[in-house]
N, C-alpha and C positions, 0 to 999 in steps of 0.2 A: 756421316759415313764416308770413309775414304775409298773412292772407287778405284784407286790405283792398286789396291791390294787384290791380287788375283788368286793367290794360293797360300794356304798355310801348310807347311810341311813340318812334321814332328816325329822324332824318334821316340817310340813308346818306352823302350827300356834300353838305355845306352849299354855298350859292351862291358864297361867296367864300373864298379862302384855300388851297384844294387839300387840305383834310383829308378823309380817307376813314375814317369811323367803323368800329369793329370789329363790323360787323353780324352776322357769323356767331357771334362769341363771345357777343354779347348774346342772339342767338337760342338758343344752347345753354343759357344761364341761364334764359331764359323757358320753354323746354321742360322743363328740370329742375324748375322750380317751378310748372309748369302755369299760366303767366300768358300771356294772349293777347299777341301781338307784332305790331305794325303798323310796317312799314318804309316811309318816304317815300323813294322811289327816283326822284324827278323829275329829279335831276341825274345819276343813274348809269345809268338805262336808256338804252341806245343808245350809251353811252360806254364801258361795261365789261361783261364777262359777268355775267349775273344768273341765279342758280339758286336758286329759292325753297326747294328741299329742302336745299341746302347752307347757306343762310342761316337755316333753321328758322323762317321767318316765317309767321304765320298769315294775314296780310294784307299786300299790297304795293300801294302807290298810285304812279301816275306820270302824267305829262303827255306828250302826243305832240309838243308844239310845240318842245321843246328838241332833244335829240340824236337823236330819231326823225324830225325834220324834218317833222312833221305840221302840220296847220292849228291855229290858236289855238282853244281851247275843247274840244279833244279830249283825252281821257285814259282811264285805266282803273283799276279796282280789282280785284285778284286776292284771292280769299278761298279758303283751303284748305277743301275739302269737309268734312273732319273737324272743322273749327272752326265750321261754320255753326250747329250746334245750341247753341253757347254764346253766340250773338248774338241780340239782340232784333230784332223786325220794325221796319222804319223807321217812326218815329212821325210824321214830317212830311217830305214831299217838297217841294223848292223849286218844281217845276212849270215850270222854265225849260229844263232840259236835254233832257228827253224826256217823252213822255206816259207816265203810270203806268198800267199795265194790270192790276195785281194787286190 
């Protein structure tokens, strides 16, 4: 096992072309090798069923402005509770999205 691999980041559905990446299979490998797994689901959330447990992702990011039909600038980041201890505190906030109270 290569301990230098810290994170696998995958785009679930790229913007063009219709490709749907094998996110669950990648998640199974990430889980097997205990590597954090971030799934970019901007194009898939709201367009297809998303189950973070079936996908085995530690983190999932998405925007609301596409298939959720939300306003521009709104999105979310899901982080699995069990993965929180493996992450570092944010070292710098942009200060534009919301006030940091922590």
